[in-house]
C-alpha positions in Angstrom: -13.4 138.2 -28.1 -10.7 140.3 -29.5 -7.4 140.5 -27.6 -7.7 137.0 -26.3 -4.4 135.2 -26.3 -5.0 131.6 -27.1 -2.7 128.8 -28.2 -4.2 129.0 -31.7 -3.5 132.7 -31.9 0.1 132.3 -30.8 0.6 129.4 -33.2 -0.9 131.5 -36.0 1.4 134.5 -35.2 4.5 132.2 -35.0 3.5 130.5 -38.3 2.9 133.9 -40.0 6.3 135.1 -38.7 7.9 131.9 -39.9 6.3 132.3 -43.3 7.4 135.9 -43.6 11.0 134.9 -42.6 11.0 132.1 -45.1 9.8 134.5 -47.9 12.5 137.0 -46.8 15.2 134.3 -46.9 13.9 133.0 -50.3 14.6 136.4 -51.9 17.6 137.3 -49.8 19.8 134.1 -50.2 20.2 134.4 -54.0 21.2 138.0 -53.6 23.9 137.1 -51.1 25.1 134.2 -53.3 25.1 136.5 -56.4 27.1 139.2 -54.4 29.7 136.6 -53.4 29.9 135.4 -57.0 30.3 138.9 -58.3 33.1 139.5 -55.7 34.9 136.3 -56.9 34.6 137.4 -60.5 35.9 140.9 -59.7 38.8 139.3 -57.9 39.5 137.0 -60.8 39.2 139.8 -63.3 41.6 141.9 -61.2 44.1 139.0 -61.3 43.8 138.7 -65.0 44.3 142.5 -65.5 47.5 142.3 -63.4 48.7 139.4 -65.4 47.9 141.2 -68.6 49.8 144.3 -67.4 52.8 142.2 -66.6 52.7 140.5 -70.0 52.4 143.8 -71.7 55.3 145.2 -69.7 57.4 142.1 -70.5 56.6 142.5 -74.2 57.5 146.2 -74.2 60.8 145.4 -72.5 61.6 142.7 -75.0 60.7 144.9 -77.9 62.9 147.7 -76.5 65.8 145.2 -76.1 65.4 144.0 -79.7 65.3 147.5 -81.0 68.6 148.3 -79.2 70.1 145.1 -80.7 69.0 146.0 -84.2 70.4 149.5 -83.8 73.7 148.0 -82.7 73.8 145.5 -85.6 72.9 148.3 -88.1 75.8 150.4 -86.7 78.1 147.4 -86.9 77.1 146.7 -90.5 77.7 150.3 -91.4 81.2 150.1 -89.9 82.0 146.8 -91.7 80.8 148.3 -95.0 83.2 151.2 -94.5 86.1 148.8 -93.7 85.2 146.6 -96.7 85.3 149.6 -99.0 88.7 150.6 -97.6 90.1 147.0 -98.1 88.6 146.8 -101.6 90.3 150.1 -102.5 93.6 149.0 -101.1 93.4 145.7 -103.0 92.5 147.4 -106.3 95.5 149.8 -105.8 98.1 147.1 -105.0 97.0 144.4 -107.4 97.0 145.5 -111.0 94.2 144.3 -113.2 95.2 142.1 -116.1 93.4 143.1 -119.3 94.0 140.2 -121.6 
């Protein structure tokens, strides 16, 4: 009696197909969820990397600005030192020292 299509045979085939599909979904769904989680994490990581690059760039810009300001202050102090030496020399020449 092989090859006979009966209600039981059709039901068995449908049940077997359903079981195979359920097993396939059981293993496939976590992979899909994990893939979505990985994509979210990659996106978040990319965002953090962009923020980190911006912070690094901002820090570099501020350091450069501070270096320029320190250079300017150093030059200004050197000029003031020269002027102070000139004034000190003029004062010493014009005001005699009293040696009591």
